[in-house]
C-alpha positions in Angstrom: -19.5 6.7 -11.7 -17.3 6.4 -8.3 -13.7 6.9 -8.9 -11.7 5.1 -6.5 -9.7 7.6 -4.3 -6.1 6.6 -3.2 -3.9 7.8 -0.8 -0.5 6.6 -1.1 2.4 6.9 1.5 5.7 6.0 0.5 8.4 5.3 3.0 11.8 6.0 1.9 15.4 6.3 3.7 14.7 9.9 4.6 11.2 11.2 4.1 7.6 10.3 5.2 5.8 11.4 2.1 2.2 11.5 1.2 0.5 12.2 -1.9 -3.1 12.6 -2.2 -4.1 12.3 -5.8 -7.3 10.7 -7.7 -6.2 7.8 -9.7 -6.7 9.7 -13.2 -3.9 12.1 -11.9 -1.5 9.5 -11.7 -1.0 8.8 -7.7 2.5 8.2 -7.2 5.6 9.8 -5.1 9.1 10.2 -6.4 10.7 8.8 -3.1 11.6 5.1 -2.9 9.2 3.6 -5.1 5.9 4.3 -6.8 2.0 3.0 -7.1 0.2 3.6 -10.5 -3.1 2.1 -11.7 -3.0 -0.6 -14.3 -5.2 0.0 -17.4 -8.4 2.0 -16.8 -8.4 4.4 -14.4 -11.3 2.7 -12.8 -9.4 -0.7 -12.4 -8.7 -2.0 -8.9 -5.3 -3.6 -10.1 -2.3 -1.5 -9.1 1.7 -1.7 -10.0 4.2 -1.0 -7.7 7.6 -0.5 -8.4 10.9 0.0 -6.3 13.1 2.6 -7.5 17.1 1.6 -7.5 18.6 1.1 -4.3 15.1 0.4 -2.4 13.1 -2.5 -1.6 9.2 -2.9 -1.5 8.8 -4.1 2.1 4.8 -4.3 2.4 1.8 -3.0 1.2 -1.4 -2.2 3.3 -4.8 -1.7 2.4 -7.2 0.1 5.1 -4.5 -1.1 7.3 -4.3 -4.9 6.5 -1.5 -6.4 4.9 -2.0 -7.0 1.2 -0.2 -9.7 -0.8 1.6 -8.8 -4.1 2.2 -10.9 -7.0 4.7 -9.8 -9.5 4.7 -6.4 -8.4 0.9 -6.2 -8.8 -1.6 -5.6 -6.0 -5.2 -6.4 -6.4 -7.7 -4.3 -4.3 -10.7 -5.4 -2.7 -14.0 -5.0 -5.1 -16.5 -4.4 -2.0 -15.4 -1.0 -0.7 -15.7 2.6 -2.7 -12.8 4.0 -1.0 -9.5 2.6 0.2 -6.5 3.6 1.8 -3.4 2.0 0.2 0.0 2.3 2.1 3.4 1.0 0.6 6.3 0.8 2.4 9.8 0.9 0.4 13.1 0.8 2.6 16.6 1.7 1.3 18.9 -1.6 0.6 21.5 -1.7 3.1 25.2 -3.1 2.4 26.9 -5.5 4.6 28.8 -4.0 7.1 31.8 -5.1 9.0 30.4 -4.3 12.6 27.2 -6.5 12.6 24.9 -3.6 13.5 21.7 -3.9 15.2 19.1 -1.5 16.7 16.6 -2.5 19.4 14.2 -0.2 20.9 11.8 -0.5 24.1 8.4 -1.4 23.3 5.5 -1.1 26.0 2.2 -3.3 26.1 0.9 -2.1 29.1 -2.1 -0.2 27.7 -5.0 -2.5 28.7 -4.2 -2.4 32.4 -3.4 1.5 31.8 -6.6 2.1 30.1 -8.7 -0.4 32.3 -10.9 2.7 33.6 -11.3 4.5 30.7 -9.0 6.5 28.4 -7.4 9.3 30.4 -6.9 12.6 29.1 -3.9 13.9 28.3 -2.5 15.4 31.5 -3.6 18.7 33.2 -1.6 20.6 35.4 -3.4 19.3 38.7 -3.8 15.5 38.9 -4.0 13.3 42.0 -0.6 12.0 42.8 -0.5 8.0 41.7 -2.1 8.8 38.6 -1.2 7.9 35.2 -1.6 10.3 32.4 -0.6 10.5 28.8 1.7 13.1 27.8 0.4 13.1 24.3 -2.0 11.1 21.8 -0.6 9.1 19.5 -1.2 9.3 15.6 -3.4 6.3 15.4 -5.2 7.3 18.3 -4.9 6.0 22.0 -5.2 2.2 22.0 -5.3 -1.2 23.9 -2.1 -3.0 23.5 -3.8 -6.2 22.0 -5.2 -4.0 19.3 -4.0 -6.1 15.8 -4.4 -3.1 13.7 -2.3 -0.9 16.0 0.3 -4.2 16.1 0.4 -4.3 12.5 1.1 -0.5 12.0 3.9 -0.6 14.4 5.5 -3.6 13.0 5.2 -2.0 9.6 6.8 1.2 10.7 9.6 -0.2 12.7 10.5 -2.7 9.8 10.5 0.1 7.4 13.1 1.8 9.7 15.1 -1.4 9.8 14.7 -1.7 13.3 15.9 -5.3 14.2 14.1 -6.0 17.3 11.6 -4.4 19.7 12.2 -4.9 23.4 9.0 -6.0 25.2 9.4 -3.9 28.4 8.2 -5.7 31.8 10.9 -4.2 34.0 8.4 -2.6 36.5 5.3 -5.5 35.7 4.1 -8.8 36.5 4.7 -11.2 33.2 2.1 -13.2 35.2 -0.5 -10.6 35.2 -3.1 -11.5 32.4 -3.8 -8.0 31.9 -0.3 -7.6 30.7 0.8 -11.0 29.3 -2.5 -11.6 27.2 -1.6 -8.5 25.0 1.8 -10.2 24.5 0.6 -13.4 23.4 -1.6 -11.5 20.8 1.5 -9.6 19.7 3.3 -13.0 19.5 0.6 -14.4 17.4 0.8 -11.4 15.0 4.4 -11.5 14.6 4.5 -15.3 13.9 1.7 -14.8 11.4 3.5 -12.2 9.6 6.7 -14.5 9.9 4.9 -17.0 7.9 3.6 -14.9 5.4 7.1 -13.4 4.8 6.0 -10.0 5.6 9.0 -7.9 7.0 8.7 -7.7 11.0 11.1 -6.8 13.7 12.3 -9.8 16.4 11.1 -9.7 20.0 13.5 -9.4 23.2 12.2 -9.2 26.7 13.4 -7.0 29.6 12.1 -8.2 33.0 13.0 -9.1 36.2 14.4 -12.3 36.5 12.3 -14.5 38.8 12.0 -18.1 38.7 8.3 -17.9 37.4 9.1 -15.3 34.9 11.9 -17.2 33.2 10.1 -20.2 33.3 7.1 -18.4 31.3 9.7 -17.2 28.6 11.2 -20.4 28.2 7.3 -21.9 27.5 7.1 -19.0 25.1 10.3 -19.7 23.2 9.3 -23.3 22.9 5.7 -22.5 22.0 6.6 -19.9 19.0 8.6 -19.9 15.9 12.2 -19.5 17.1 12.6 -16.8 14.1 10.4 -14.3 15.9 13.0 -13.9 18.6 16.2 -11.9 18.1 19.6 -14.2 19.0 22.9 -13.6 20.0 25.7 -16.0 20.0 23.0 -18.4 19.0 20.6 -18.1 22.1 17.7 -16.2 22.5 18.8 -12.7 23.9 17.3 -11.6 27.3 17.4 -8.5 29.3 16.9 -9.3 33.1 17.0 -5.8 35.1 19.3 -7.5 37.3 22.2 -10.5 36.7 20.4 -13.7 35.9 21.7 -16.5 38.0 18.6 -18.8 38.8 17.8 -21.9 37.0 16.9 -21.4 33.4 19.0 -18.4 32.6 21.6 -20.2 30.7 19.2 -20.9 28.0 19.3 -17.0 27.2 22.4 -14.8 26.2 21.8 -12.3 29.0 22.9 -8.8 29.2 21.6 -6.8 32.4 19.7 -3.6 31.4 18.6 -0.7 33.3 18.5 3.0 32.9 21.6 5.0 33.9 24.1 1.8 34.6 27.4 2.3 35.5 30.0 1.1 33.5 30.4 -2.9 33.6 30.8 -5.9 31.4 27.5 -6.9 30.0 25.8 -4.2 31.5 23.6 -2.4 28.8 21.7 0.7 29.7 18.3 1.6 27.9 19.3 5.3 28.7 22.5 7.2 29.8 23.1 11.1 29.6 25.8 12.2 27.0 28.3 11.3 26.6 26.7 7.9 26.9 29.0 4.8 28.2 29.7 2.1 25.8 29.9 -1.6 27.0 31.9 -4.5 26.2 34.4 -2.5 23.9 32.2 -1.1 21.3 29.3 -3.7 22.0 26.4 -1.4 22.9 25.4 2.1 23.4 22.0 3.8 24.4 20.3 6.6 22.6 17.2 8.2 23.7 15.5 11.8 22.6 15.3 12.9 26.3 16.9 11.5 29.5 16.0 12.2 33.3 18.2 11.2 36.4 15.0 11.7 38.8 11.7 13.1 37.2 11.1 14.1 33.9 8.9 17.0 34.8 12.1 18.6 36.5 14.0 21.7 35.1 17.1 19.4 35.5 15.7 17.0 33.1 17.8 16.8 29.6 15.0 17.8 26.9 14.8 16.8 23.5 16.4 20.1 23.2 19.5 19.5 25.5 22.7 20.6 24.3 25.9 19.3 26.2 27.9 22.3 24.6 25.9 24.9 26.6 24.6 22.2 29.4 21.2 23.2 28.8 18.1 22.9 27.1 18.9 25.6 24.5 19.2 23.5 21.1 16.8 22.7 18.3 14.2 20.0 18.5 16.3 17.0 17.5 19.7 18.3 19.1 19.8 15.5 22.2 18.5 12.8 20.0 21.3 13.5 17.2 24.1 13.9 19.5 23.6 10.9 20.9 23.2 9.1 17.7 26.5 10.7 16.4 28.2 9.4 19.4 27.1 5.9 18.5 28.2 6.4 14.6 31.5 7.8 15.9 32.4 5.0 17.9 31.1 2.4 15.4 29.2 0.7 18.2 27.5 -2.5 17.1 24.3 -2.5 19.4 22.4 0.6 19.6 19.4 0.5 22.3 16.7 3.3 21.5 14.4 4.3 24.4 11.3 4.7 23.6 8.6 3.6 21.3 5.3 4.1 22.7 5.6 4.6 26.3 3.4 7.4 26.6 2.0 7.8 30.3 3.7 8.4 33.4 2.6 8.3 36.7 2.9 11.4 39.0 4.5 11.5 42.3 4.6 14.6 44.8 7.8 15.5 43.3 6.7 15.2 39.7 6.4 12.9 36.8 8.6 10.0 36.2 9.5 9.1 32.6 7.7 11.4 30.7 5.9 14.8 30.9 5.1 17.1 27.9 6.3 17.2 24.3 9.8 18.5 25.0 10.3 16.5 28.1 9.6 12.9 26.5 11.3 10.6 24.5 8.7 8.3 22.7 9.5 7.9 18.8 5.9 6.8 17.8 4.2 9.4 15.5 2.1 11.7 17.6 -0.6 14.0 16.9 0.5 17.4 17.0 3.8 19.0 17.6 6.3 16.6 16.0 3.8 14.3 14.1 6.2 11.9 12.5 9.3 13.7 12.4 11.3 11.8 15.4 10.3 8.4 13.5 11.7 9.8 10.3 14.7 11.1 12.3 15.2 7.9 13.8 15.0 6.1 10.3 17.5 8.3 8.9 20.2 7.8 11.8 19.6 3.6 11.6 20.0 4.1 7.9 23.4 6.1 8.3 24.4 3.7 11.3 23.9 0.5 9.2 25.8 2.0 6.2 29.1 2.2 8.0 
C-alpha cells in the first residue's frame, strides 16, 4: 500500500514553517492554520482550517492552484506523491492611513537567458556581461514560466503585497522578448483574479514615450481593470521622467527613479537612509541594500549597513530594518520596495551595477543558500506591522 506523502508549508504573519510528516502522523503546523486528513489515512481528502486571526489564502497542489470547497481540498488520484502548500495570512484591521506596498518585479529573464543560463558570477568575467549574484530557490527561470509566475503571486499575496511594479525602466516594452512574458503574466493574473485567487495588482515603471504609453493604454483596455492598481480612480503609472505626452492624463503619474531628490510627486525606488518622504507622508523607498554608483564597491551600503556607524557593521537585516522603521515612524502611506527578483547585474570596467553578491544585493525572493527565505519572511513581518498601524 502506498501511503500519500504530504509536505505542508504554512505561511503565517511571522514564520515560514514546513512540516514533513506522513499523513498517519497528522500532518499539520501550528502557525496560521492546519491541514489534516479526513477519514482513513489513505484518503485524498483533506480539511483546512485557519486559526483565529488568520485567513486561508490559497492552496497549491504540486505548484498548481487547487479549488477549496467548504474548507475541503480533494487531491488528484492519479499521482502517488503530492506536494500540498497552504498559505494563511494574518487578518489586517482597517487603518486610517490607507497603507499600500509595492515591489519592483523583473520580467527580463527570457532575454537575459537567451544564450543559456549563465552561472553565478566568477571573479573574472568580461565587461558588459550579465551575471547572476545567486540562484532563486525555485531555480533559475524564464519570465514566461507559468509555474514561477504563480509561485511568485502566491508568495507576494501571502505577504499582503498590494502590487508588483513591472520594471521597464531600462527596457523597450516593444521588444517581443520582453513584452511577451508580460502578456503571459497579465493572462495568469487575470485568470487568478477571475478564480478569486489572491493576487497582487500591477503597475508599470517605464520611460514614457508615445509608443509605450499607447501600448499601455491598449493593455488596460484589453485586460480586466481589477488587475491594475489604481490611485485617485486612475491606473497608477511610474514614468522615469515627468510624463507630458498625449495619453499621460489617462494615468495617475508619479515620477520614479532611484535616489531622486526631494520633490512633489517624485517617488524613488531606492534611497539611502534617512530616505526622503514624498508629498507629505505619501511615499517612501525601502530596500535591503543601496548603492550610489556600483554595488560591488566598498562604498555601497550592504544588507549589514548601520547608519549609526556609517559602515557595513550590523547584522544581516540591519539596513532593511532601519529603512522599514523610518517608514513606520513617519506613518507613510506608500512603501516602494526594491526589489523582488532582479538577480543579475551587468559588469562594467568599474564594477557591477545593481547587484553583486549575497550581502551587496537587495532581492527579496527566496534564494538557495545563505539567506533562504529569511528576507521574504522579514518583509512579511514588516508589512504586517506597517498595515496594523
